[in-house]
C-alpha positions in Angstrom: 68.8 86.6 -18.4 67.2 84.5 -15.6 67.7 84.4 -11.9 69.2 81.0 -11.1 69.7 81.1 -7.4 69.9 83.6 -4.5 71.8 83.5 -1.2 70.6 85.7 1.6 72.6 86.4 4.8 71.8 88.4 7.9 68.6 89.9 6.4 65.6 89.9 8.8 65.0 86.2 9.7 67.3 84.9 6.9 70.6 84.2 8.7 71.9 81.9 6.1 69.5 80.9 3.3 70.1 79.8 -0.3 67.2 79.2 -2.8 67.2 77.8 -6.3 64.9 79.8 -8.6 63.2 78.5 -11.7 60.4 80.0 -13.9 57.8 79.9 -11.1 58.3 79.4 -7.3 55.8 79.4 -4.5 56.9 80.2 -1.0 54.8 78.3 1.6 55.1 78.1 5.4 53.6 79.3 8.6 53.1 82.9 9.5 56.4 84.6 10.4 58.4 81.8 8.9 60.3 84.2 6.6 58.5 84.2 3.3 58.2 87.9 3.1 61.8 88.3 4.2 62.9 86.4 1.2 60.8 88.4 -1.2 61.8 91.7 0.3 65.5 90.7 0.2 65.1 90.2 -3.6 63.5 93.6 -3.8 66.5 95.1 -2.1 68.8 93.2 -4.5 67.0 94.5 -7.6 65.8 97.9 -6.3 68.3 99.0 -3.7 67.3 101.9 -1.5 68.5 103.0 2.0 64.8 103.6 2.9 64.4 99.8 2.9 67.1 99.3 5.6 67.0 100.1 9.2 68.5 98.6 12.3 65.7 96.0 12.6 66.5 94.8 9.0 69.6 93.1 10.2 69.3 89.5 11.5 68.5 89.4 15.2 68.6 93.3 15.2 72.4 93.1 15.1 73.4 96.1 13.0 77.1 95.2 13.4 76.5 92.4 10.8 76.6 92.8 7.1 73.5 92.1 5.0 74.6 90.1 2.0 72.2 89.2 -0.9 74.0 87.3 -3.6 72.6 86.0 -6.9 73.6 84.2 -10.1 71.9 84.8 -13.5 72.1 82.4 -16.4 70.4 81.9 -19.8 71.7 85.3 -21.0 70.6 86.2 -24.5 73.1 86.7 -27.3 72.6 90.5 -27.0 73.3 90.4 -23.3 76.4 88.3 -23.8 77.7 90.8 -26.3 76.7 93.9 -24.4 80.0 95.9 -24.1 79.0 97.4 -20.7 78.0 94.0 -19.2 80.7 91.8 -20.8 83.6 92.7 -18.5 81.6 91.5 -15.5 80.5 88.1 -16.9 82.0 84.8 -15.9 83.7 82.5 -18.5 80.5 80.4 -18.6 78.4 83.5 -19.5 76.8 83.7 -16.1 76.5 86.9 -14.1 77.4 86.6 -10.4 76.4 89.7 -8.3 75.7 90.8 -4.8 74.3 93.7 -2.8 75.4 94.4 0.7 74.2 96.7 3.4 76.0 97.9 6.5 75.1 100.2 9.3 77.4 103.1 9.6 77.6 105.1 12.9 78.2 108.7 12.3 81.4 110.0 14.1 80.7 112.7 16.8 81.7 116.2 15.7 83.3 117.0 19.0 85.8 114.9 21.0 84.1 113.0 23.8 80.7 113.5 22.4 78.3 110.5 21.9 78.2 108.9 18.5 75.6 110.2 16.1 72.7 108.2 14.6 73.6 105.5 12.2 72.6 105.2 8.6 72.6 102.4 6.1 75.2 102.1 3.3 74.4 99.9 0.3 77.1 98.6 -2.0 77.2 96.4 -5.0 79.6 93.7 -6.0 80.4 91.2 -8.8 82.3 87.9 -8.7 84.3 86.2 -11.5 87.4 84.1 -11.7 90.6 86.2 -11.6 94.2 85.1 -12.0 95.8 84.5 -8.6 98.6 86.8 -9.5 97.7 90.4 -8.8 99.8 91.7 -11.7 97.5 89.8 -14.1 94.2 91.2 -12.7 92.8 93.8 -15.0 91.3 95.9 -12.3 94.7 96.3 -10.6 96.5 97.4 -13.7 97.4 101.1 -13.5 100.5 103.2 -13.8 101.3 103.3 -10.1 101.1 99.5 -9.7 103.1 98.8 -12.8 105.9 100.9 -11.4 105.9 98.8 -8.2 105.7 95.5 -10.1 108.5 96.5 -12.4 110.8 97.0 -9.4 110.6 93.2 -9.0 110.2 92.2 -12.6 112.0 88.9 -12.1 108.9 87.8 -10.1 106.6 88.3 -13.1 106.4 84.6 -13.8 103.9 81.8 -13.7 105.7 78.5 -13.5 108.3 78.5 -16.4 106.4 81.2 -18.3 108.1 84.7 -18.1 105.9 87.7 -18.6 109.0 89.7 -19.8 108.9 87.6 -22.9 105.8 89.5 -23.9 106.7 93.0 -22.7 110.4 93.2 -23.4 112.8 94.8 -20.9 111.3 98.3 -21.0 108.5 99.1 -18.6 105.3 99.1 -20.7 102.4 101.6 -20.6 99.1 100.7 -19.0 97.4 99.9 -22.4 100.3 97.7 -23.5 100.4 95.8 -20.2 96.7 95.0 -20.4 97.0 93.8 -24.0 100.0 91.6 -23.1 98.3 90.2 -20.0 95.4 88.9 -22.2 97.9 87.1 -24.5 99.9 85.7 -21.5 96.7 84.4 -19.8 95.5 82.8 -23.0 98.9 81.0 -23.6 100.0 79.9 -20.1 97.3 79.9 -17.4 95.2 76.9 -16.4 92.1 76.7 -14.3 94.3 76.1 -11.2 95.7 79.6 -11.8 92.3 81.3 -11.2 90.2 81.9 -8.1 86.9 83.6 -7.6 87.3 87.2 -6.5 84.7 89.6 -5.3 85.1 93.1 -6.8 83.4 96.0 -4.9 81.8 99.0 -6.4 83.7 99.2 -9.7 83.2 102.4 -11.7 80.0 102.4 -13.7 78.8 99.1 -12.3 75.7 100.5 -10.7 74.5 101.7 -14.1 75.2 98.3 -15.6 73.0 96.6 -12.9 70.2 99.1 -13.5 70.3 98.6 -17.2 70.7 94.9 -17.5 69.1 93.1 -14.5 65.6 91.8 -14.9 62.8 94.3 -14.1 61.6 93.3 -10.6 58.0 94.1 -9.7 57.0 93.6 -6.1 53.4 93.6 -5.0 53.1 93.5 -1.2 50.2 91.9 0.5 48.8 95.3 1.4 48.8 97.8 -1.4 46.4 100.7 -1.9 44.9 101.1 -5.3 44.5 104.8 -4.6 48.2 105.2 -5.0 48.3 102.9 -8.0 45.5 104.7 -9.8 47.1 108.2 -9.5 48.8 109.6 -12.5 52.3 110.8 -11.8 55.5 110.6 -13.8 57.0 108.1 -11.4 54.2 105.6 -10.7 53.4 102.7 -13.2 50.0 104.0 -14.3 51.3 107.4 -15.0 54.2 106.0 -16.9 51.8 104.0 -19.0 49.8 107.1 -19.9 52.9 109.2 -20.6 54.0 106.4 -22.9 50.7 106.9 -24.7 51.6 110.6 -25.3 55.0 109.6 -26.6 53.4 107.2 -29.1 51.1 109.9 -30.5 52.1 111.1 -34.0 52.9 114.7 -34.7 49.7 114.9 -36.8 47.5 113.5 -34.0 49.1 115.8 -31.5 48.5 118.8 -33.7 44.8 117.8 -34.0 44.5 117.6 -30.2 46.1 121.0 -29.8 43.8 122.5 -32.4 40.8 121.1 -30.5 42.2 122.6 -27.2 42.7 126.0 -28.9 39.1 125.9 -30.1 38.1 125.3 -26.5 40.1 128.2 -25.4 38.4 130.5 -27.9 35.0 129.4 -26.7 36.0 130.4 -23.1 38.3 133.4 -23.4 38.4 136.8 -25.1 40.8 135.6 -27.7 37.8 133.9 -29.3 36.1 137.2 -30.1 32.6 136.4 -31.4 33.2 132.7 -30.8 33.2 133.2 -27.1 30.3 131.7 -25.1 27.7 134.4 -24.6 27.0 133.5 -21.0 30.6 134.1 -20.1 30.6 137.4 -21.9 27.4 138.5 -20.0 28.8 137.4 -16.6 32.1 139.3 -17.2 30.1 142.4 -18.3 28.0 142.4 -15.2 31.1 142.1 -13.0 32.7 145.1 -14.7 29.5 147.2 -14.5 29.5 146.7 -10.7 33.2 147.2 -10.4 33.0 150.6 -12.1 31.0 151.9 -9.2 34.1 151.5 -7.1 37.0 152.2 -9.4 37.9 152.2 -13.1 39.2 148.8 -14.0 38.7 146.1 -16.6 38.1 142.6 -15.1 38.6 139.7 -17.4 37.5 136.1 -16.8 40.2 133.8 -18.2 40.0 130.0 -18.3 43.3 128.1 -18.2 43.1 125.8 -21.2 44.8 122.5 -20.4 47.7 121.2 -22.5 47.7 117.6 -23.6 50.4 116.9 -20.9 48.1 118.5 -18.2 45.2 116.4 -19.3 47.2 113.2 -18.7 47.2 113.9 -14.9 43.4 114.0 -14.7 42.2 110.5 -15.7 40.3 108.3 -13.2 39.8 104.6 -13.4 36.3 103.3 -13.5 35.3 99.6 -13.4 32.0 98.2 -14.7 31.4 94.7 -13.2 27.7 95.1 -13.6 27.8 98.5 -11.8 30.0 101.3 -13.1 31.9 102.9 -10.3 35.4 104.3 -9.5 37.8 101.4 -8.8 38.5 102.9 -5.3 34.9 102.0 -4.4 35.1 98.4 -5.7 35.8 95.3 -3.6 39.4 94.5 -2.5 39.5 91.4 -4.8 38.8 93.5 -8.0 41.1 96.2 -6.8 43.9 93.7 -6.4 43.3 92.3 -9.8 43.5 95.8 -11.3 46.8 96.4 -9.5 48.2 93.2 -11.1 47.0 94.4 -14.5 48.5 97.8 -14.2 51.9 96.4 -13.0 52.0 93.8 -15.8 51.2 96.3 -18.5 53.8 98.6 -17.0 56.3 95.8 -17.1 55.7 95.2 -20.8 56.3 98.9 -21.3 59.6 98.7 -19.5 60.8 95.3 -20.7 59.1 95.1 -24.1 57.1 92.1 -25.4 57.5 89.5 -28.1 60.3 90.2 -30.6 60.7 93.7 -29.0 61.6 92.2 -25.6 64.3 94.4 -24.1 64.8 92.7 -20.7 63.1 90.0 -18.6 60.7 90.5 -15.8 60.5 89.0 -12.3 57.0 89.3 -10.8 57.0 88.9 -7.0 53.7 88.8 -5.2 52.8 88.4 -1.5 49.6 86.3 -1.0 48.0 86.9 -4.5 45.0 85.0 -3.2 44.0 87.8 -0.9 40.3 88.8 -1.3 40.0 86.3 -4.2 37.3 83.6 -4.4 38.4 80.0 -5.2 37.7 80.3 -9.0 39.7 83.5 -9.2 42.6 81.9 -7.2 42.8 79.0 -9.7 42.8 81.5 -12.5 45.6 83.4 -10.9 47.7 80.3 -11.0 47.0 80.0 -14.7 48.0 83.6 -15.3 51.2 83.2 -13.4 52.0 80.0 -15.3 51.4 81.9 -18.5 53.9 84.6 -17.4 56.5 82.0 -16.5 56.1 80.2 -19.8 57.0 83.4 -21.7 60.6 83.4 -20.3 59.8 85.7 -17.4 59.8 84.5 -13.7 57.2 84.5 -11.0 57.7 84.3 -7.3 54.8 84.4 -4.8 54.1 83.6 -1.2 50.8 81.9 -0.5 48.5 80.3 2.1 46.2 78.8 -0.5 46.3 75.2 -1.6 44.5 76.3 -4.8 47.7 78.0 -6.0 49.8 74.8 -5.6 49.9 71.5 -7.5 51.5 68.3 -6.3 52.6 67.6 -9.8 54.6 70.8 -9.7 56.4 69.9 -6.4 59.6 71.6 -7.7 57.8 75.0 -7.6 57.4 74.8 -3.8 59.9 76.5 -1.5 58.9 75.5 2.0 60.0 78.0 4.6 60.1 77.2 8.3 61.2 79.1 11.4 63.7 77.5 13.7 64.6 78.8 17.1 67.8 78.5 19.2 69.3 80.3 22.1 72.6 82.1 21.7 74.3 83.7 24.7 71.0 83.4 26.6 69.1 85.2 23.9 66.5 83.5 21.8 67.1 83.8 18.0 64.9 82.9 15.1 66.2 81.7 11.7 64.5 80.8 8.5 65.2 77.5 6.9 64.1 76.5 3.4 63.4 73.1 1.8 63.2 72.4 -1.9 62.7 69.3 -4.0 64.3 69.8 -7.5 62.9 67.8 -10.4 66.3 66.2 -11.2 66.4 64.7 -7.8 63.0 62.9 -8.3 64.1 61.8 -11.8 67.3 60.2 -10.3 65.3 58.5 -7.6 62.9 57.0 -10.1 65.8 55.8 -12.1 67.5 54.2 -9.1 64.4 52.4 -8.0 63.1 51.2 -11.3 66.0 51.7 -13.8 63.7 53.9 -15.8 64.6 57.2 -17.5 62.1 60.0 -17.1 61.6 63.6 -18.1 60.1 66.5 -16.2 57.0 66.1 -18.4 56.6 62.4 -17.7 57.3 63.0 -14.0 54.5 65.6 -13.8 52.2 63.2 -15.6 53.0 60.5 -13.1 52.3 62.8 -10.1 49.3 64.5 -11.6 47.2 61.5 -10.6 47.9 62.4 -7.0 46.7 66.0 -7.3 43.8 67.3 -5.3 43.5 70.7 -3.6 43.0 69.0 -0.3 46.2 67.1 -0.7 48.1 70.3 -1.4 47.0 71.4 2.0 49.8 69.2 3.3 52.4 71.8 2.0 51.2 74.1 4.8 51.1 71.6 7.6 53.5 71.3 10.5 53.1 67.5 10.2 50.9 65.2 8.2 48.9 62.0 8.9 48.9 60.5 5.4 45.9 58.1 5.1 44.7 55.7 2.4 41.2 57.1 1.9 38.1 58.8 3.2 37.4 56.3 5.9 40.4 57.4 7.9 40.1 61.0 6.9 36.5 61.2 8.2 37.1 59.3 11.4 40.5 60.3 12.7 39.8 64.0 13.5 36.7 62.9 15.5 38.7 60.4 17.5 41.6 62.9 17.9 39.4 65.6 19.4 37.9 63.1 21.8 41.5 62.1 22.8 42.4 65.8 23.5 44.3 66.4 20.2 43.0 69.4 18.3 44.6 68.7 15.0 43.9 72.1 13.4 45.3 73.9 16.4 48.4 71.8 16.2 48.6 72.5 12.4 48.4 68.8 11.6 46.7 67.8 8.4 45.0 64.5 7.7 45.6 64.0 4.0 43.6 61.5 2.0 45.8 59.9 -0.7 42.9 58.8 -2.8 44.0 55.2 -2.5 47.1 53.3 -1.6 48.6 53.7 -5.0 49.4 57.4 -4.5 50.7 57.2 -1.0 54.4 56.7 -1.8 54.4 59.6 -4.2 52.8 62.0 -1.7 55.1 60.7 1.1 58.2 61.4 -1.0 57.2 64.9 -1.8 56.1 65.9 1.7 59.1 64.1 3.4 61.7 65.7 1.1 60.2 69.1 1.9 60.9 68.5 5.5 57.3 67.8 6.6 57.1 65.0 9.1 54.6 62.3 7.9 52.8 59.5 9.7 51.5 56.9 7.3 48.3 54.9 8.0 47.1 52.2 5.6 45.6 48.7 5.2 48.0 45.8 4.3 45.0 44.0 2.6 46.4 40.6 3.7 44.8 37.8 1.7 43.7 40.1 -1.1 43.8 38.3 -4.4 45.1 41.4 -6.3 48.9 41.1 -6.1 49.4 44.7 -7.0 47.5 45.9 -3.9 49.7 43.7 -1.6 52.8 44.7 -3.5 52.0 48.4 -2.8 51.8 47.6 0.9 55.2 45.9 0.7 56.6 49.0 -1.1 55.2 51.4 1.5 56.7 49.5 4.5 60.0 49.3 2.7 59.9 53.0 2.0 59.4 53.7 5.7 62.2 51.2 6.6 60.0 48.6 8.3 59.8 44.8 7.7 57.6 44.1 4.7 55.9 40.9 5.9 52.2 41.2 6.7 51.7 42.0 10.4 49.7 39.6 12.5 48.1 42.4 14.5 47.7 46.1 14.1 51.2 47.4 13.7 51.9 50.8 15.3 55.4 52.4 15.0 56.7 56.0 15.4 55.9 56.9 11.8 53.6 54.3 10.5 50.5 52.2 11.4 49.4 49.3 9.3 46.2 47.2 9.7 46.7 43.6 8.7 43.5 43.4 6.7 41.3 46.5 6.7 40.4 49.3 9.1 36.8 48.1 9.7 37.8 44.4 10.1 40.8 44.9 12.4 39.1 47.6 14.6 35.9 45.7 15.1 37.0 43.8 18.2 37.8 47.2 19.9 34.4 48.8 19.2 31.6 47.9 21.7 28.4 47.0 19.9 30.0 47.4 16.4 27.5 45.2 14.6 24.5 47.3 15.9 26.3 50.6 15.3 27.0 49.5 11.7 23.4 48.4 11.1 22.1 51.7 12.6 24.4 53.7 10.4 23.2 52.0 7.3 19.6 52.3 8.3 19.8 56.0 9.3 21.7 57.0 6.1 19.8 54.6 3.8 23.0 52.7 2.8 22.9 49.4 1.1 25.5 46.6 0.7 29.1 47.5 1.0 28.6 51.2 -0.1 29.3 54.1 2.2 32.1 52.6 4.2 33.6 56.0 5.1 30.2 57.3 6.2 29.7 54.3 8.4 33.1 54.8 10.0 32.4 58.5 10.6 28.9 57.5 12.1 30.5 55.0 14.5 33.3 57.5 15.5 30.7 60.2 16.4 28.5 57.7 18.3 31.5 56.4 20.3 32.9 59.8 21.1 29.5 61.3 22.1 29.3 58.9 25.0 30.2 60.0 28.5 33.1 59.3 28.8 34.0 59.3 25.1 35.1 55.9 23.8 38.2 55.7 21.5 39.4 52.3 20.3 42.7 51.6 22.0 44.6 51.1 18.7 43.3 54.4 17.4 44.3 56.1 20.6 47.9 54.7 20.2 48.0 55.7 16.6 47.1 59.3 17.4 49.7 59.5 20.2 52.4 58.5 17.7 51.0 60.6 14.8 50.9 63.9 16.7 54.4 63.3 17.9 55.9 62.3 14.6 59.3 63.8 13.7 61.2 64.2 10.5 64.0 61.8 10.3 65.8 61.6 7.0 65.7 61.6 3.2 63.8 58.7 1.8 65.1 58.9 -1.8 67.5 56.3 -3.1 71.2 57.2 -2.7 70.4 60.8 -2.0 70.5 62.8 1.2 68.5 66.1 0.9 68.0 68.5 3.8 66.9 72.1 4.0 69.6 74.6 3.2 
């Protein structure tokens, strides 16, 4: 069983959010965009508790609303499909469609005229499946009382020309017979048009079915104290792991342990007779000799010998990373890694592993990169990928580009916060953007008539990967440039022009060449990130492929594809007719001397070091008083910082955030 999609309504910042879920998903977005709201909504779905709901949990603080968290599960195993407890709740296509809801109930005052009491949350569970439109054919409605009422109008028990009385006879049937005949009647006469989706609320035994069959959901919040995780209780994961160890001990091994503990008791207490430690005997004798001076009494020192069960509550976790110490004294990075390890081992205990797999797991983590150095962050991604490849699912929120990969664009769920005013009150809503793999495959087919697979698509996009490019997933908007020349220079000119790009959350993303620009643009644009493209047309270049790529980029943006005669600057694109350094040269005072100085100062020769020369010139120009910014660059920056998202750029497809 896998989670296919989830719909969240009226929960925290999620007014109306639907998300498709695959094996691994990464939630990205600015702080307070709603990433944690999504993860915590899932936690409420899988692990419902009234302690997780208060008046502020409702969207916009409006506790008169109903929180609704809906989900569909697919890929059920054969055992799950045949589970007699689960089977009645499955849809005809063997999917499981469920929901949890939460409402705020105000307690009625005990006395008339008194103020209402405090409110409290009420959590309910629901399932949805197609039901016959006719209530007398709905299994959940069939009981003795209803049959009596229906029988009063038995001539109405028809669907089209099909008469239910032909199955029951003219005598009122019992409940069991009615249910049996209903199945036969439905099979013989009903079509798809005779069914409609119906939500069923709190059916008997359903809560147990959910608990026993839903995937095991493990939630690791951004702040979690290892002190609590390392304790041994019967309710926390580490304690359950150790108690499972006790359950796995054979009778012979347990007898050996108990014999050892009995031997310890004999060495400490009087029942050991001559085996008792002499020092304890002597201390006890001295106490009694002194006590006799006051009154006649026999004082005995007795040590409580622990049982195997008692010993299980005493372990402490030590970690040796070159220095052995308790884990609570280790760095936060190591502590967090230990928490992950405990919870994953606990999950295997609950869900099983390999051929003994009992139920799937969903591992949800807030900001797994916290306290982790870059190499550890890359390793976390590999670990998560390994979990997802074993038929479990991973969902995490992150601010680290090292946990993302452009080639896995379909893993990204971009969350943004939108604001609007309702009745004079400012409200905040989360909006999500996703780019499914099938959409990109269809776009490629429409553009080039080529079939593709997820694997071939990832291979195509893997050439565009670089951690610095993944930074674009976190930006409010992007200036997508061809190479290092623009990436080095633009931020310098931007600061001199009064545009603090980092403060504006604008990223200058180096595409690593013009060949990857269209791929990066498609990904970022379809995730709702406004992009301004800046590149060289390379007019007159003898390599036709380079010029063809310029034509493709202009066409992608919706601009005329002929080479421009001068630097072209539009709302979402700028194109140099030839090259940056050639076309900007007339706008740079003393450009020849600045270029020569740059090469001399940095020991550059020939045509090498073009990006370094461009950065040198930018620094020299902007360090003057007043700073000098080439007019075209100034115009480009004005357009780039104001760029807006306009529309889908994929062929014959219109995608927007849900």
